[in-house]
Phi, psi and omega in degrees: 000170184264160178274164179298324178297313179303313183292316180297321178296315182294325178294314182292336181266356184273138175252351178274124183298314181293322177297317183299316180299312178301319179292321180293326176294318175302313180300320180293319178290326177294330179273009172110350180288149178286153179297326179293320182292316181298316182295321178296318180293325181268358180061043174229169182282151181297328174293335177292318178293318177301320183294319176301313178301311181300316181294321177297317181291324183280320189249348181107166185295325185277009175272358184274007175291159179295130177269146184295143181261200178289144179290159178294142176274131175248129181269000000 
């Protein structure tokens, strides 16, 4: 897992709003807040926070950027 310093450094160097929220969630969980409380504060589901944690552990801190979604449908 990452240290608090690593996560705080990543938060301060992030320019993407969504990435910054995800990193702050990791930092709050790392500092002892429960996943349920973090999810409630950020208005997301608890499984979302668990998914962010798992993705950061598997792929690294900088994997928390927004991934491209499905393209627009043209009729």
